[in-house]
N, C-alpha and C positions, 0 to 999 in steps of 0.2 A: 816227332809230329805233335802238333797242338790242335786241339778241338775246342771250338768256342761253343759253350753250352749256356743257354739262357738261364738255367737254374744255378749252376756252380761257377760260371765264368770259364776261365782257361783250364783245360784239362790236358795234361802232358802224357803222351804215349811214347814208350821206349821204342827205339828202332827194332829191337828184337821182338816186340809185340805186334808190329805192323803186319807180318805175314798171317797172324792169327785173325786180326781184325779184317784183313782183306780176303780171307778165305770165304768161300761160298756159304759155309755153315753159319758164320757170323753175319755175313752180308744179308742172309735170308731174313734176319731180324728187322731189317729196314722195312720190310713189308708185313710186319705183324704188329698191329696196334697194341699198346699197353693195356687199354681199357675196353677192347672189343667193341660191343655195341654202344658204349657210352657216348660216342661221338654223335649218335642219333639224338641225344639229349643235350649234350654240351659240345657244340660244334668245334670248339677249340681242342678237344681231346683227341687229336690225331697223332699224338706223340707215339713213338714206337719202342719196342723192347730193345732196339739197337742202342738208342741214346740212353735209355734207362740203365742198361747193362754197363755202359761206360761210366755213367754217374755212380753206380754202385761201386765200381772199381776205384773211382776217385775218392769217395767217402771212406772206403775200406783202407785206402792208402793213408789218408789223414789219421784214421784211428790207429793203424799199425804204427805209424811213425810217432804218434803220441805215446803209445804203450812201450815201444822199444827205443825211445829217443836216445838212450845212452849206449845203445849197442848197434846202431845202424851201420857202422863201418865193419862189423864182423861179417865174414864171408858166409857163415852158416845162417846168420840172421837175414842176409840178403837173399839166400836161397828160399827161406821161409817167406820172406816178404813177396818175392815174385810168385811163389806157389799160391799164396793167399790172394794176390792181385788177380791172378788168372782164374781162381775159383770165383771171385766176385764177378769178373767179366763174363764168365761162361755159365753162370748159374741158371740162366734162362734159355740156353742155346737149343734145347729140345722142345721149346714151347710150341704147341699146336696153334693153328689159325683161330682167330676170334675167341681168345680167352679159353676157359677151361671146358666149355661145352663140347668141343670137338673131341675131347678125350673119350667120349662114349663110343666113338667109331674107331678107336685104336685097336690093334690086334691083341691077342693074348701075349703075355710076357714071354712065354716059351718061344713064340715065333720071332721075337726080337733078338734072341740069342745073345743076351748080355753075358759077358764073362762071369764065370761061376763065382768068383770072389766078391762080386757085387750082388749076389743073391743070398747072402748070409751063409755061404759055403754049401748050399744045397742046390739041387736041380730046380730050375724055375718052376713055380707052381702055375696053376691054371688061371690066376687072376689076370685082369686086363692091364695092359701096359699104361703108364702115365707119362706125362711130359718129363718127369724126373728120370724115368727109365731111358727115354730118348736122349736126354742130356748126357747120361753116363755112356750110352752107346756111342754117341758122337765123339766124346772126349777120348775114350779108350779104344774104340774099335771102328774107325771110319777113316776116310781120306783126310780128315782134319789133322790126324796124327802127325803128318809131315810138317805141318806149320809150327810144331813145337821145337823144331831142330835148333833154332837160334837160342831160345831161352834155355834149352837143355845144355847146349854147349857153353853158354856164358854163366848160368846160375846153377846148373845141375838140377833143374826142375824136372820132375817125372810126371807125365800126364796122369798116371794112375793116382798119384797123391792129390792132384787137383780134384779128381773125381771123389776121392775119399773125403775131402773137406766138404764137398757138396752134400754127400749122403750122410755124413756124420759118423762114419765108422772107420777107424784106423786099423790097417793091417800091419803097419810097421811104425810103432811108436818112436823108434830110434830116429826116424826121419824128422820128427817134430820136437826132439829133445835137445835142449841146450843146457850145458852145465848141470845135468842131472834133473832138469825140470821139463816135463812134458807139456808143450804149449798147444797140443791139439784141441783140448776142450775150449780154450780161449778163442782160438781161430775159428772153430766151428760155431761158437756162439755169435761171432761177428758175421757169420754167413747165415745162420738160422737160429734165432732166439727171440725173446721178447724185445731185445734191443739190437737188432741186426742192421747191417748196412743196406740191405734190400729195402726194408721199411723206411729207413731214414731218407732214402732217395725217392721212393715212389710217393710218399706222403707229400713231400714238397713239390715234386714234379706234377703229380696229378692235380694238386690244388692250383698250381700255376696255369696249367693248360685247360683246366675246367673253369677257371675264372672264379674260384671260391677260396675262402680263407680257412676252412675247417681243418686242413692238414698241416697248417703252419706250426712250427715249434722252433725252439732255440737250438739249432744244430751246433753252432760254435761252442756254446756253453756245455752241451752234452759231450762233445768230443774232448773238450778241455778237462773234463772231470772223469774221464775213463781211467782205469787203473788195473794193474795186474794183482790178482789174489792167488797166492801159492798155498795150497793145502795138500799135505802128503805128497809133495813133489809133483802135483798137478796144478797147472795154471788155469785160472778161471777169470771171466770178465767181471770187473767190479766198477762201481761208480762211487764217487765221493758222496758223503751224506748230504753235502750242500747242494747236490744236483738232483735230489729225490723229487723235488717239486717239478723240475723240468722233465724228469722221467714220467711223472704223473700226467703232465701236459702232453707228452708224447703219446702215452697210451690213449688218452682221451681224444687226441687228434685223429688217431686211427679209427677209433670207435665212431666218432662223428662222421668221418669220411665214408664209412660203411653205411651208416644210416641215411646220409644225405646225398651221396654220389653213387657208390657201388650198388646200393639197393634200390636205385631209382626204378619206379614201376615199369617204365617203358623199356629200358635196357634189359631188365630181368624177364619181362614178357617176351621180348625178342629172342632171348636165349631159350625160353621154353618152346617157342615156335620152331627154333632150329632143332631142338631135340625131337619134336613131333615130325619134322621133315625127315630126320635120319630114320625114324621108326617107320614112317609111311613109304619112304622110297629108299630102302636099304641098299639097293644096288647102284645108286647114283653117285654116292660119295663115300669113300672109306680111306683110311690112312694106311699106307703100306708099311710092312714090317722091314722092308729093305731101307736101311738108313740113307743110302745114296739117293734113292727115289724120293725120300722124305724131303729132300732139298726143294722140290717143286712146291711143296704144300705150304703156302702162305695165305694171307687174307685174300689176295687177288685170285688165287687158284680156287679157293672155296667160293668166292663171290661169283666167279665165272660159272661154276657148276650150278649155283643157285639161279643165276640169270637164265641159264639154258634149260632149267627145269620147268615143266608144266604143273608141278605139284603146287597146290594152293598155299601150303605153308611157306614154300620157297618164294612164291610170288608176293606173299605178305611181307616177308623179310626184305626183299629187294625194294619194295615200295614203301617200306617203313610204316606199314599199316598193321596195327594190333587191335584185337577185340577190345571193346569198351571195358574199362575198369568199373565194375558195378558195386564192389564192396571192398573195404580194406579194414583189417583188424590189427590193433596194436596191444590188446590185452585179452585176458581170458574171457570176459563177458562178450566182447566183440567177436571173439573166435567162435563162441557158441552160435551167434547169429550167422556168421559166415558159413559154418558147417551145416546149418539148417537150410540156407540158400543153396549150398552145394548139393545137399541131399534132394532138394526139390528139383534142381536142374537135372540131376541124374535120373530121378524118377520120371521126368518128362522126356528123357532121351535127348536133351539139349546139350550140345557140346559146350564145354567151358574150359578155361585154363586156370588152374590154381598155381599161384606163385608164392613160394614160401622162402623167406630170407631170414636167416638167423645170425645175429651178431653177438659175439662175446668179447668182453674187454680183453681177455687173455685165453688162448687155447691151452695154455700150460697150467692154469689155475682154475679150479672150480670150487666154490664155497671156501676159498682161501687156502685150498690144499693143492700142492703140486700134482699135476696129472701125468704128463707124458715126456717132459724133457728132463733127461738125467743130469744136465748141467745147469745149475742154478746161478743166476746173477747175484752177485754179492754187493752189499752196501758197506762202504769202508768208513768207520768212525776213527778219526785220528785223535790221539791224545797229545796235543802239541806240547813240546817241552819235555815230554817223557819218551818220545820216539816209539810209542806203542800204537798198534792198530788193532781194532776189533772188527771182525767180519760178521755182518748180519745177513740173513737171507732177505731177499728183496721184499717179501711179504711181511717181514717184521718191521720194515722201515716205512711202509705206506699201508694205509687201510683201504686203498682203492680196489684191491682185489676182493676184499670182503663186500664193499659197497656195490660192486658190479659183478658179483659172483654168478648171478643167473644170466642166462642168455636173453637177448632182446629179439623177439620174433615179430616179423611183419608178414602177414598173410593177405593175399589179394585174390579176388575172383575176377576173371575177365570173361566176357561173353559177347557174342555177336547179337546185338539186340534185334536185328532183322529176323532172327530165327524164332523170336518170341511172338506169340499172338498177343492181342490186347489183354485177354484174360490172364495169360501167363505173366505178362508184364505187371499187371495189377497184383498178382499173387506175390511176385518178387518184391514189389514195393511195400506190400504189407509186412512181409517177413523182415525186411531191413528197416522198417519203421520210417519209411519215406526219407531215408538218408542216402538216397541214390547218388553215387559218385559222379557218373556221367562224364568222365574225363578220360 
């Protein structure tokens, strides 16, 4: 089967993969928009997690074939290749309607009854489930399991190993080991890291459909310069030193997309209204713990609930009406003013919405120090003519992590101006120094 994608062109699907794509769990992604409320700002942003997931699989395949180019005929490599392709394809299969906001009405993880091996070997704690938990549940313990029969028979793929690649914890290193080298770290990095296939696709795709250029980067050059770094019989993702500038551009593209698209005040405020709706009308919408019932829950299902509600927050979302943005802060001095206005509104018992968006160049590095990802991307310095290679940590090859080590925070206050008296309005204007946003 061949899919025509406006971003990547022709994407080929194996016959054995068709039952997975045609399964109701994957088809559900047709009705979940990639950017949630962003289409209220960028009308072209109606693309879905369905085509994004296929795009991630396409980029993942290009990356895998580059890294294993001399071994693709090996039957064990083919098994890893197909396992990895499906991890790319299914990484978002448990995603909730309208982006991440809906996760606040997910049940406790205990109620989801994920197999114990995906709970770190312990009984599920009392934390709330996330879309990643629903992804694992769908892959290893749902009616989707029957769709893996063809890939299992032809390639020896185990759906549990697909789930392991997504969560980043291997229970059977032998499955990922070839000629004494464990490739699990490398494959997981391509699923989730500073340079993963998910980001490579959504930056290009979101830019295309939003009609902006912030997320563009040189995908071909990046893929052509990927390499395998073997350290202590563990394979890690590496890039050639000549592609470091492209990597910098990739990081900055994502950073700019957050500031200019993902943090747009209107879509962020709509998400806050949705959270207020869930709090004010707790019995009107919730996400079921039963994974088969979860199939119904897409954007259309949630929007139907919002349209049927008489709750004022739901009505605001449906009509795309948000309270006026009265102040916006981008630095510490502006934040002081914002909090003074917020304190005033609180003291006057005037309802407001505060939207806080924080963007960091890297979630894995803070102040130039690695934070949470145990698998570091390496930069490869080749000594041509000598056949030698030197591996550098990525933050040794670029100073971008140091330059952008602090997070960039945008805080906004929204308020229904009709709730303010003339005197209150004058007080607010005085507090913000007559820099009223009014937009």
